[in-house]
C-alpha positions as CSV (number, residue, x, y, z in Angstrom):
1,M,86.4,138.1,85.3
2,K,90.0,138.6,86.4
3,V,92.4,135.6,85.8
4,K,95.7,135.4,88.0
5,W,98.8,134.5,86.2
6,E,100.1,132.7,88.8
7,D,97.2,130.2,88.9
8,I,97.4,129.5,85.3
9,A,101.0,128.9,85.9
10,K,100.1,126.4,88.3
11,Y,97.3,124.6,86.7
12,Y,98.9,124.1,83.2
13,G,102.6,124.0,84.6
14,W,105.3,126.7,85.6
15,D,107.3,126.0,82.2
16,I,104.7,128.3,81.0
17,N,106.6,130.8,82.4
18,E,108.9,130.9,79.7
19,H,107.2,134.1,78.2
20,K,106.2,135.5,81.1
21,H,107.3,138.7,80.4
22,E,106.0,138.9,76.9
23,L,102.9,137.6,77.5
24,T,102.1,140.1,80.8
25,T,103.4,143.5,78.8
26,A,101.0,145.2,77.2
27,L,103.2,146.8,74.4
28,N,102.5,147.3,70.5
29,T,104.1,143.8,69.9
30,T,101.7,140.9,70.4
31,H,102.5,137.8,72.2
32,A,100.1,135.0,72.5
33,K,100.4,131.5,74.0
34,I,97.9,128.5,74.1
35,A,97.8,125.7,76.4
36,C,95.3,122.8,76.9
37,N,94.8,120.0,79.5
38,W,93.6,116.5,79.0
39,I,97.2,115.8,77.1
40,D,100.4,114.5,78.7
41,R,102.1,117.0,80.3
42,F,99.5,120.0,79.2
43,P,101.0,121.2,76.0
44,K,101.3,124.9,75.0
45,A,102.1,126.6,71.9
46,Y,103.7,130.5,71.4
47,S,103.6,133.1,68.9
48,S,104.9,136.5,68.3
49,G,104.6,139.6,66.4
50,E,101.8,140.9,63.9
51,H,98.6,139.0,64.5
52,A,99.9,136.2,66.6
53,E,96.7,134.5,68.2
54,A,95.4,134.2,64.6
55,K,98.7,132.4,63.6
56,L,98.3,130.0,66.3
57,L,94.8,128.7,64.9
58,N,96.6,127.6,61.8
59,E,98.8,125.4,63.3
60,E,98.7,121.9,64.5
61,F,98.2,122.5,68.0
62,W,94.5,124.0,67.1
63,Q,94.0,121.8,64.5
64,K,94.9,118.6,66.4
65,T,95.7,118.8,69.6
66,V,92.8,120.7,71.1
67,P,90.1,118.2,69.2
68,S,92.0,115.4,70.9
69,A,91.9,117.2,74.2
70,M,88.4,117.8,73.7
71,Q,87.7,114.1,73.2
72,A,89.7,112.7,75.8
73,S,87.4,114.6,78.2
74,I,84.2,112.9,76.9
75,G,83.2,110.9,79.5
76,S,85.2,112.3,82.8
77,G,82.6,114.2,84.0
78,M,85.0,117.5,83.9
79,Q,85.6,120.0,81.1
80,A,88.5,120.1,78.5
81,L,89.6,123.7,79.3
82,V,91.5,125.9,76.9
83,T,93.4,128.8,77.5
84,L,94.8,131.3,74.8
85,I,97.0,133.9,76.4
86,I,97.3,137.3,74.9
87,N,99.4,140.2,76.3
88,R,96.7,142.6,74.9
89,S,92.8,142.2,73.2
90,P,92.7,140.8,69.5
91,C,92.0,143.7,67.0
92,S,88.9,143.2,64.9
93,S,90.2,141.3,62.4
94,C,91.5,138.6,64.7
95,C,88.1,138.7,66.7
96,G,86.8,137.7,63.7
97,K,89.3,134.9,63.1
98,L,88.7,133.8,66.5
99,V,85.3,133.2,66.3
100,D,85.4,131.6,63.1
101,A,88.0,129.2,64.4
102,L,85.7,128.2,67.2
103,D,83.0,128.0,65.2
104,T,84.9,125.6,62.9
105,L,86.1,123.5,65.3
106,K,82.3,122.9,66.7
107,R,81.6,122.3,63.4
108,K,84.4,119.7,62.6
109,H,83.8,117.9,66.2
110,P,80.6,117.6,67.4
111,F,81.7,116.7,70.6
112,V,83.2,120.1,71.4
113,A,80.4,121.2,73.2
114,E,79.5,123.8,76.2
115,E,79.0,121.3,78.5
116,N,82.4,119.1,78.2
117,S,84.7,122.5,77.2
118,F,85.9,125.9,77.9
119,F,87.5,128.3,76.2
120,L,89.3,131.1,77.9
121,L,90.5,134.0,76.3
122,A,92.9,135.9,79.2
123,M,94.2,139.3,77.9
124,R,96.9,141.4,79.7
125,G,95.6,145.2,78.0
126,K,92.8,146.4,75.7
127,Y,93.7,147.2,72.2
128,K,92.9,150.5,71.3
129,S,90.9,149.2,67.9
130,T,89.1,146.6,70.3
131,T,85.7,147.1,70.1
132,D,82.8,146.3,72.5
133,Q,81.0,144.3,69.5
134,D,84.2,142.8,69.1
135,F,84.0,141.8,72.5
136,A,80.3,140.6,72.5
137,S,81.1,138.4,69.2
138,L,83.6,136.3,71.1
139,V,81.5,135.6,73.8
140,D,78.4,134.9,71.4
141,A,81.1,132.6,69.8
142,G,82.0,130.7,72.8
143,W,84.3,132.3,74.4
144,S,85.0,133.5,77.9
145,L,86.8,136.5,78.6
146,G,89.4,137.5,81.3
147,T,91.8,140.4,82.2
148,L,95.2,138.9,83.3
149,E,96.7,139.7,86.5
150,V,100.2,139.8,87.6
151,N,101.8,140.0,91.0
152,V,98.8,140.4,92.7
153,E,100.5,140.8,96.2
154,K,102.4,143.7,95.0
155,Y,99.4,145.9,94.4
156,T,97.3,147.9,96.5
157,D,94.5,149.7,94.2
158,P,91.6,150.3,96.4
159,K,89.5,150.3,93.3
160,S,90.3,146.5,93.5
161,K,92.1,146.3,90.3
162,E,95.4,144.7,92.0
163,G,97.8,143.3,89.5
164,L,96.4,145.2,86.2
165,S,98.2,147.6,84.1
166,S,96.7,150.7,83.0
167,A,95.6,148.8,79.6
168,G,94.3,146.0,81.9
169,I,92.6,148.7,84.0
170,A,91.0,150.1,80.5
171,L,90.1,146.0,79.4
172,Q,88.8,145.3,82.7
173,T,86.3,148.3,82.3
174,A,85.1,147.4,78.8
175,L,84.6,143.8,79.9
176,T,82.3,144.6,83.0
177,E,81.2,148.4,83.1
178,R,80.2,148.1,79.2
179,K,77.9,145.0,79.6
180,V,79.6,143.2,77.2
181,F,78.6,140.3,78.4
182,V,74.5,139.8,78.3
183,D,71.7,137.5,79.5
184,G,73.6,136.3,82.2
185,H,77.0,135.4,80.5
186,P,78.9,137.2,83.7
187,Q,77.6,134.8,86.2
188,R,77.7,131.6,84.1
189,I,81.3,132.5,83.4
190,Q,82.3,133.2,86.6
191,N,80.5,130.1,88.2
192,I,82.8,128.0,85.5
193,S,85.8,130.0,86.3
194,G,85.5,129.2,89.9
195,S,86.1,125.7,89.3
196,Y,88.2,126.1,86.4
197,W,91.4,126.1,88.4
198,A,90.0,123.1,90.8
199,L,90.6,120.9,88.0
200,G,94.4,120.8,88.6
201,H,96.9,118.2,89.3
């Protein structure tokens, strides 16, 4: 699925734009930001440099803030929404860490279940070493994968890949044409994402 930066900003708050340039430029240096709802003012955490996304998994945000958001959503009838934004898809090592981190979170906190939580990995471009199996492993662990679009109104690509960089087009191709999502995953993810931003302020 494709995820618009503007929708993320509207949902989590415009202060997320502080690192917009870094997060929407698919260069060699990795930049990552995580945000969640159900906590006052929708908190966020940012990391950059080698394995930036993996660093976030070892910080207080993932260890304490995310579980608190999960627990706060129980009984509300609405999902806790956690979004990890990365300027390029994770390397195989970081994919493994993202899989392990979500597995551990679910094990430690039984209330982190599919019916009351949603984890979105929004990526701007495809890193050359990320494999189809890496994407499949992320989906199997419970991550929903999306290609990050920016300034959609400025693009008129006839192939309906508006707002995507060349690396983003490569990523979108990997996530769709190569059938990374199996057993109905594309439809399930699309259905959830349709109501994802509808739960805004």
